[in-house]
C-alpha positions as CSV (number, residue, x, y, z in Angstrom):
1,M,71.9,-262.2,-240.1
2,S,69.7,-264.1,-237.7
3,H,68.0,-262.5,-234.7
4,L,68.8,-265.6,-232.8
5,V,71.9,-265.5,-230.5
6,H,73.9,-268.3,-232.1
7,R,77.1,-269.8,-230.7
8,S,79.0,-267.6,-233.2
9,L,77.8,-264.1,-233.7
10,R,79.9,-263.7,-236.9
11,Q,78.3,-266.4,-239.0
12,D,74.9,-268.2,-239.0
13,P,75.0,-272.0,-239.0
14,P,73.2,-274.0,-241.7
15,L,69.6,-274.9,-240.9
16,A,68.8,-278.5,-240.0
17,L,65.5,-279.3,-241.6
18,R,64.9,-283.0,-241.0
19,G,66.4,-285.9,-239.0
20,E,66.2,-289.5,-240.0
21,G,68.1,-292.3,-238.4
22,I,71.8,-291.3,-238.0
23,F,71.4,-288.5,-240.6
24,L,70.5,-284.8,-240.4
25,H,69.3,-283.1,-243.6
26,D,70.1,-279.4,-244.1
27,Q,68.7,-276.5,-246.0
28,D,70.9,-277.3,-249.0
29,G,69.6,-280.9,-249.3
30,R,72.7,-282.4,-247.9
31,A,72.5,-285.6,-245.7
32,I,75.0,-285.3,-242.8
33,I,76.0,-288.3,-240.7
34,D,75.5,-287.3,-237.1
35,G,78.7,-288.9,-236.1
36,S,78.7,-287.5,-232.6
37,G,75.0,-287.6,-231.8
38,G,75.2,-283.8,-231.5
39,A,77.1,-283.6,-228.2
40,A,76.7,-287.3,-227.5
41,V,73.0,-286.8,-227.1
42,A,71.1,-288.4,-230.0
43,C,71.4,-292.0,-228.7
44,L,68.5,-293.3,-230.8
45,G,69.2,-291.2,-233.8
46,H,66.5,-289.0,-235.3
47,G,62.8,-289.6,-235.9
48,H,62.4,-292.8,-233.8
49,P,58.7,-293.6,-234.3
50,R,58.2,-295.0,-230.7
51,V,59.5,-291.8,-229.1
52,I,57.5,-289.5,-231.4
53,A,54.3,-291.4,-230.7
54,A,54.9,-291.2,-226.9
55,I,55.4,-287.5,-227.1
56,K,52.2,-287.0,-229.1
57,A,50.2,-289.3,-226.8
58,Q,51.4,-287.4,-223.7
59,L,50.5,-284.0,-225.3
60,D,47.0,-285.3,-226.0
61,Q,46.7,-286.3,-222.3
62,L,48.7,-283.8,-220.2
63,A,51.2,-281.2,-221.3
64,Y,52.1,-279.7,-217.9
65,A,51.3,-279.9,-214.2
66,H,53.3,-278.1,-211.5
67,T,55.0,-280.4,-209.1
68,A,54.0,-278.4,-206.1
69,L,50.5,-279.6,-206.7
70,F,50.7,-282.8,-208.8
71,S,52.8,-285.7,-209.9
72,C,52.3,-287.2,-213.3
73,A,52.3,-290.8,-214.6
74,S,55.1,-290.4,-217.1
75,A,57.5,-289.1,-214.4
76,E,56.5,-291.9,-212.0
77,R,57.0,-294.5,-214.7
78,L,60.4,-293.1,-215.7
79,A,61.6,-293.1,-212.1
80,E,60.4,-296.7,-211.7
81,A,62.2,-297.8,-214.9
82,L,65.5,-296.2,-213.8
83,V,65.6,-297.0,-210.1
84,G,62.7,-299.3,-209.3
85,H,65.2,-302.2,-209.2
86,A,67.5,-300.1,-207.0
87,P,70.8,-300.4,-209.1
88,G,73.6,-300.3,-206.6
89,G,71.3,-298.9,-204.0
90,L,70.1,-295.9,-206.1
91,T,66.4,-295.8,-205.2
92,H,65.1,-292.4,-206.1
93,A,65.1,-290.1,-209.1
94,W,64.6,-286.3,-209.6
95,F,64.2,-284.8,-213.1
96,C,65.0,-281.4,-214.5
97,S,65.8,-280.0,-217.9
98,S,69.5,-280.3,-218.4
99,G,72.8,-281.7,-217.2
100,S,73.8,-278.4,-215.7
101,E,70.6,-278.3,-213.7
102,G,71.2,-281.9,-212.7
103,N,74.7,-281.1,-211.3
104,E,73.3,-278.1,-209.4
105,A,70.7,-280.3,-207.9
106,A,73.4,-282.9,-206.9
107,L,75.5,-280.3,-205.2
108,K,72.5,-278.9,-203.3
109,L,71.2,-282.3,-202.3
110,A,74.6,-283.3,-201.0
111,R,74.9,-280.2,-198.8
112,Q,71.3,-280.6,-197.5
113,Y,72.0,-284.3,-196.6
114,F,74.8,-283.2,-194.2
115,L,72.6,-280.5,-192.7
116,E,69.9,-283.1,-192.1
117,I,72.3,-285.5,-190.3
118,G,73.8,-282.8,-188.2
119,Q,77.1,-282.1,-189.9
120,P,76.8,-278.4,-191.0
121,R,80.6,-278.0,-191.1
122,R,80.7,-279.8,-194.4
123,V,80.8,-276.9,-196.9
124,R,83.4,-277.9,-199.4
125,F,83.6,-280.0,-202.6
126,I,86.6,-281.5,-204.3
127,A,86.5,-281.9,-208.1
128,R,89.1,-282.4,-210.8
129,R,90.9,-280.1,-213.2
130,Q,90.0,-280.4,-216.9
131,S,86.5,-281.6,-216.1
132,Y,83.1,-280.2,-217.0
133,H,79.9,-280.3,-215.1
134,G,77.8,-277.6,-216.8
135,N,77.5,-273.8,-217.4
136,T,75.4,-272.7,-214.4
137,L,77.6,-271.0,-211.8
138,G,77.5,-273.8,-209.3
139,A,78.3,-276.5,-211.9
140,L,80.9,-274.2,-213.5
141,S,82.5,-273.8,-210.1
142,A,82.7,-277.6,-209.8
143,G,84.1,-277.9,-213.3
144,G,87.8,-277.6,-214.0
145,N,87.5,-276.5,-217.6
146,A,89.9,-273.6,-217.5
147,M,88.7,-272.1,-220.8
148,R,85.1,-272.0,-219.8
149,R,85.8,-270.8,-216.2
150,A,88.1,-267.9,-217.1
151,P,85.5,-265.2,-217.9
152,Y,83.4,-265.9,-214.8
153,E,86.2,-266.7,-212.3
154,P,85.2,-263.7,-210.0
155,L,81.7,-265.2,-209.7
156,L,82.6,-268.8,-209.0
157,S,82.4,-270.3,-205.5
158,P,85.5,-270.7,-203.3
159,A,83.8,-273.9,-201.9
160,F,85.4,-275.9,-204.7
161,S,89.0,-277.1,-205.0
162,H,90.5,-279.3,-207.8
163,V,92.9,-282.1,-208.0
164,S,94.5,-283.8,-211.1
165,P,92.4,-285.9,-213.5
166,C,93.3,-289.4,-214.3
167,Y,94.8,-288.5,-217.7
168,A,97.5,-291.2,-218.2
169,Y,98.3,-290.3,-221.8
170,R,99.9,-287.0,-220.7
171,D,100.4,-287.2,-216.9
172,R,101.7,-290.7,-216.1
173,R,105.5,-290.5,-215.7
174,D,107.8,-292.8,-217.8
175,T,109.0,-294.2,-214.5
176,E,105.5,-295.1,-213.2
177,S,103.5,-298.2,-213.7
178,E,99.7,-297.7,-214.0
179,A,99.4,-298.8,-210.4
180,D,102.0,-296.2,-209.3
181,Y,100.2,-293.5,-211.2
182,V,96.9,-294.3,-209.6
183,A,98.5,-294.4,-206.2
184,R,100.0,-290.9,-206.8
185,L,96.5,-289.5,-207.8
186,L,94.9,-291.1,-204.8
187,A,97.6,-289.7,-202.5
188,E,96.9,-286.2,-204.0
189,L,93.2,-286.6,-203.3
190,E,93.9,-287.7,-199.7
191,A,96.2,-284.8,-199.2
192,E,93.5,-282.4,-200.5
193,F,91.0,-283.9,-198.0
194,L,93.5,-283.3,-195.2
195,R,94.4,-279.8,-196.5
196,V,90.8,-278.5,-196.4
197,G,89.8,-280.6,-193.4
198,P,88.2,-284.0,-193.9
199,D,85.1,-283.1,-191.8
200,T,84.4,-280.0,-194.1
201,V,84.2,-282.0,-197.4
202,I,80.7,-282.7,-198.7
203,A,81.6,-284.7,-201.7
204,F,84.1,-285.6,-204.4
205,I,82.6,-285.0,-207.9
206,A,83.9,-286.5,-211.1
207,E,82.9,-287.5,-214.6
208,T,83.0,-291.3,-214.7
209,V,84.4,-291.0,-218.2
210,V,85.6,-287.5,-218.9
211,G,83.6,-286.0,-221.7
212,A,84.2,-283.0,-224.0
213,T,86.9,-281.3,-222.0
214,L,89.5,-284.1,-222.1
215,G,87.9,-286.2,-224.8
216,C,86.6,-289.7,-223.6
217,V,89.3,-290.3,-221.0
218,I,88.8,-293.5,-219.0
219,A,90.2,-293.9,-215.5
220,L,92.8,-296.5,-215.0
221,P,91.9,-299.7,-213.1
222,G,91.7,-299.1,-209.3
223,Y,91.3,-295.4,-209.5
224,F,87.6,-295.1,-208.7
225,A,87.7,-297.9,-206.2
226,G,90.4,-295.9,-204.4
227,V,88.4,-292.7,-204.7
228,R,85.4,-294.5,-203.2
229,A,87.5,-295.7,-200.3
230,I,88.8,-292.2,-199.5
231,C,85.3,-290.7,-199.6
232,D,84.0,-293.5,-197.3
233,R,86.9,-293.1,-194.9
234,H,86.2,-289.4,-194.5
235,G,82.5,-289.6,-194.5
236,A,82.1,-287.7,-197.8
237,L,79.7,-288.5,-200.6
238,L,80.7,-289.6,-204.2
239,I,78.9,-287.8,-207.0
240,L,79.5,-289.2,-210.5
241,D,78.6,-287.0,-213.4
242,E,77.4,-289.3,-216.2
243,V,75.6,-286.6,-218.2
244,M,77.7,-287.5,-221.3
245,S,79.0,-291.0,-220.6
246,G,75.9,-292.6,-219.0
247,M,72.6,-294.2,-220.0
248,G,74.3,-296.7,-222.4
249,R,76.8,-294.5,-224.1
250,C,79.8,-296.6,-222.8
251,G,78.2,-300.0,-223.4
252,T,76.5,-300.4,-220.0
253,L,73.5,-298.5,-218.8
254,H,75.6,-296.7,-216.2
255,A,79.3,-296.0,-216.8
256,W,80.1,-296.8,-213.2
257,E,79.2,-300.5,-213.8
258,A,82.6,-300.9,-215.5
259,E,84.4,-299.3,-212.5
260,G,83.3,-301.5,-209.7
261,V,81.9,-298.6,-207.6
262,V,78.5,-297.1,-207.1
263,P,77.9,-293.3,-206.5
264,D,75.8,-291.8,-203.8
265,I,74.4,-289.4,-206.4
266,Q,74.5,-289.9,-210.1
267,V,73.8,-287.2,-212.7
268,V,72.2,-288.1,-216.0
269,A,71.0,-286.2,-219.0
270,K,72.0,-286.5,-222.6
271,G,71.3,-290.2,-223.3
272,L,68.3,-290.1,-220.9
273,G,66.1,-288.4,-223.4
274,G,68.2,-288.7,-226.6
275,G,67.5,-285.1,-227.5
276,Y,63.8,-285.7,-228.1
277,Q,63.0,-283.4,-225.2
278,P,65.2,-281.4,-222.8
279,I,65.7,-283.6,-219.7
280,G,68.3,-284.3,-217.0
281,G,68.2,-285.6,-213.5
282,I,69.8,-287.2,-210.5
283,L,69.6,-290.8,-209.2
284,V,70.1,-291.0,-205.5
285,Q,71.0,-293.5,-202.8
286,G,68.2,-294.5,-200.5
287,R,70.1,-293.4,-197.3
288,V,70.4,-289.9,-198.6
289,I,66.6,-289.6,-199.3
290,E,65.9,-291.3,-195.9
291,A,67.9,-288.6,-194.1
292,L,65.8,-285.9,-195.8
293,A,62.5,-287.7,-195.1
294,A,63.4,-288.1,-191.4
295,G,64.5,-284.4,-191.1
296,S,63.0,-281.5,-193.0
297,G,60.8,-283.7,-195.1
298,G,61.7,-282.4,-198.5
299,F,64.4,-281.4,-201.0
300,L,64.9,-277.7,-200.6
301,H,65.3,-277.1,-204.3
302,G,63.1,-277.0,-207.4
303,H,62.4,-275.8,-210.9
304,T,59.2,-274.9,-212.7
305,Y,59.7,-277.5,-215.3
306,Q,61.0,-280.3,-213.2
307,A,59.5,-283.8,-213.9
308,H,57.9,-282.3,-217.0
309,P,55.2,-284.7,-218.3
310,V,56.2,-284.6,-222.0
311,A,60.0,-284.7,-221.3
312,C,59.5,-287.7,-219.0
313,A,57.3,-289.5,-221.5
314,A,59.9,-289.0,-224.2
315,A,62.7,-290.2,-221.9
316,L,60.7,-293.3,-220.9
317,A,60.2,-294.2,-224.5
318,V,63.9,-293.8,-225.3
319,Q,64.8,-296.1,-222.4
320,E,62.2,-298.6,-223.4
321,A,63.6,-298.6,-226.9
322,I,67.1,-299.1,-225.7
323,A,66.1,-302.1,-223.6
324,E,63.6,-303.8,-226.0
325,E,65.8,-303.3,-229.1
326,H,68.8,-304.6,-227.2
327,L,70.8,-301.6,-228.2
328,L,73.4,-301.9,-225.5
329,D,74.6,-305.1,-227.4
330,N,74.9,-302.9,-230.5
331,V,76.8,-300.2,-228.6
332,R,79.4,-302.8,-227.5
333,A,79.7,-304.5,-230.9
334,M,79.8,-301.3,-232.9
335,G,82.0,-299.6,-230.3
336,A,84.6,-302.4,-230.7
337,L,84.4,-301.9,-234.5
338,L,84.7,-298.2,-234.2
339,E,87.8,-298.6,-232.0
340,R,89.4,-301.1,-234.3
341,R,88.8,-299.0,-237.5
342,L,90.0,-295.8,-235.8
343,V,93.2,-297.5,-234.8
344,E,93.7,-299.0,-238.3
345,R,93.0,-295.7,-240.0
346,L,94.8,-293.3,-237.6
347,G,96.7,-295.3,-235.1
348,N,100.0,-294.8,-236.8
349,H,99.4,-291.3,-238.0
350,R,102.3,-289.0,-237.1
351,H,99.9,-286.4,-235.7
352,V,97.6,-288.6,-233.7
353,G,98.8,-289.0,-230.2
354,D,96.0,-291.0,-228.5
355,I,92.8,-292.8,-229.5
356,R,90.7,-293.5,-226.4
357,G,87.2,-294.3,-225.3
358,R,84.6,-297.0,-224.5
359,G,81.4,-298.2,-226.1
360,L,80.3,-295.6,-228.7
361,F,82.3,-292.8,-227.1
362,W,85.7,-292.2,-228.7
363,A,88.1,-289.4,-229.1
364,V,91.3,-288.7,-231.0
365,E,93.9,-286.4,-229.6
366,F,96.1,-284.6,-232.1
367,V,99.8,-283.7,-231.7
368,R,102.3,-281.7,-233.6
369,D,105.0,-284.2,-232.6
370,R,104.0,-287.7,-231.6
371,A,107.3,-288.5,-229.8
372,T,107.3,-285.5,-227.5
373,Q,103.4,-285.2,-227.4
374,Q,103.9,-281.5,-228.3
375,A,100.5,-279.9,-229.1
376,F,99.7,-277.8,-232.2
377,D,99.8,-274.0,-231.8
378,P,96.3,-273.1,-230.3
379,A,96.1,-270.2,-232.8
380,L,95.7,-272.8,-235.6
381,R,92.5,-274.1,-234.0
382,L,93.1,-277.5,-235.4
383,H,90.0,-279.0,-233.7
384,E,87.8,-276.5,-235.6
385,R,89.5,-277.3,-238.9
386,V,88.8,-281.0,-238.3
387,K,85.2,-280.2,-237.7
388,Q,84.9,-278.1,-240.8
389,E,86.7,-280.6,-243.0
390,A,84.5,-283.4,-241.7
391,F,81.3,-281.4,-242.3
392,A,82.4,-280.7,-245.8
393,R,82.5,-284.5,-246.3
394,G,79.1,-285.0,-244.8
395,L,80.1,-285.9,-241.2
396,A,79.3,-284.1,-238.0
397,C,81.9,-284.7,-235.2
398,Y,82.4,-282.9,-231.8
399,P,85.7,-281.0,-231.5
400,M,87.3,-279.3,-228.6
401,G,90.4,-277.3,-227.9
402,G,92.3,-276.7,-224.7
403,T,92.5,-280.4,-224.0
404,I,95.7,-280.2,-221.9
405,D,95.2,-277.0,-219.9
406,G,92.4,-275.0,-221.3
407,R,94.6,-273.5,-223.9
408,Q,96.8,-276.1,-225.5
409,G,95.7,-279.3,-227.1
410,D,93.1,-280.5,-229.7
411,H,90.8,-283.5,-229.9
412,A,87.6,-284.5,-231.6
413,I,84.9,-286.9,-230.4
414,L,82.9,-289.5,-232.3
415,A,79.8,-290.7,-230.5
416,P,77.3,-292.0,-233.0
417,P,73.7,-293.1,-232.2
418,Y,73.3,-296.6,-230.6
419,I,71.5,-297.7,-233.8
420,V,74.6,-297.3,-236.0
421,T,75.4,-300.1,-238.4
422,A,78.8,-301.6,-239.3
423,A,78.6,-300.0,-242.8
424,Q,77.9,-296.6,-241.2
425,V,80.8,-297.0,-238.8
426,E,83.0,-297.6,-241.8
427,A,81.7,-294.5,-243.5
428,I,82.2,-292.4,-240.3
429,V,85.8,-293.5,-239.9
430,E,86.7,-293.0,-243.6
431,R,85.2,-289.5,-243.7
432,F,86.8,-288.6,-240.3
433,G,90.2,-289.9,-241.4
434,E,90.1,-287.8,-244.6
435,A,89.0,-284.8,-242.6
436,V,91.9,-285.2,-240.2
437,E,94.4,-285.4,-243.0
438,A,93.0,-282.4,-244.8
439,A,92.9,-280.3,-241.6
440,I,96.5,-281.1,-240.7
441,A,97.7,-280.4,-244.2
442,G,96.1,-277.0,-243.9
443,C,98.1,-276.2,-240.9
444,G,101.4,-276.2,-242.9
């Protein structure tokens, strides 16, 4: 057995030895299609020469400099690339090493903003059930993933409360139109502001497209516009977590572009660096930074490895490749093909309840009974069976259980790299379809 603490302590995973394009090669010589980009991370695939060259060049020049003493050119250039054109009023960037750290920073910055402008009573956050914002205690407190929260519940902050997600497949009533359902969700959010005291709320935080916990759930039209209006009415900030859904994954550089709203703070990570180096960060509205500059003069938060020169150089190269290779066009085109082929292959399957997503970010939710939407027995761990059957067929996907409430429900995500071709999409869907059928057959 390995001396490394793996995710499972009962069985060691296979060794990945080499990555090339959308493929990972393991110790047994097998080529595995990285059909989910890991956890929707590997947006450029593996072994992109431009990114590797940028990392090597940065190492030759400067590997590390502490940000209490220095800035570095790669971090400055990355910030300029992301917010130099002030998308939606986002004017500043702060870089760390993960999405969890990014969400922690967003929460702290939001609190500090209200201290700086003389509103210290704002001490609460409102988030959503069945959401995920990271594994650090602050991010876990914000998250609504019941399964991940449960062991650490006594350690989580009471400053967070949770409202319903926009999960129309299961939560919209038969008697409701989409507009009625959105109105009900917004009324619930308004009621929560009033319950805790509107002048005590720092921010509402949500994933623009819900990632692993619900499986690529998109909000209905008008939802985020209504959320933005409620936050503005009560003077609270809007934090959008795009760790999984952002940086091109959904077909636009920022997922919020499709929602007609702009956040006050945006959290980014996975698609920022594409897995070539650990990096995350936040993009911030100018008025928030101006308040700090006029007050204490700095962000009262930091990490040893923030704005790491090599990580920023890698991320900059990833973003330049996405832009110069016109990969967002490919995300949209291949995303449409992926949707169409999934619907053709599994849309009428008696155990597929919902196929949902945007861009190259798609999930399939499985059900025991399609008419009643009854879930499979959690003890069957159908999502894991799908993962294993897919892997046996040379495809990596990203499964999750507890879709409905942290215990019941199964889904699997497909989120291939932005470089995926039409032929590769066909192969992904065919292998995934076979895996789904084999896994369900094994459940009896």
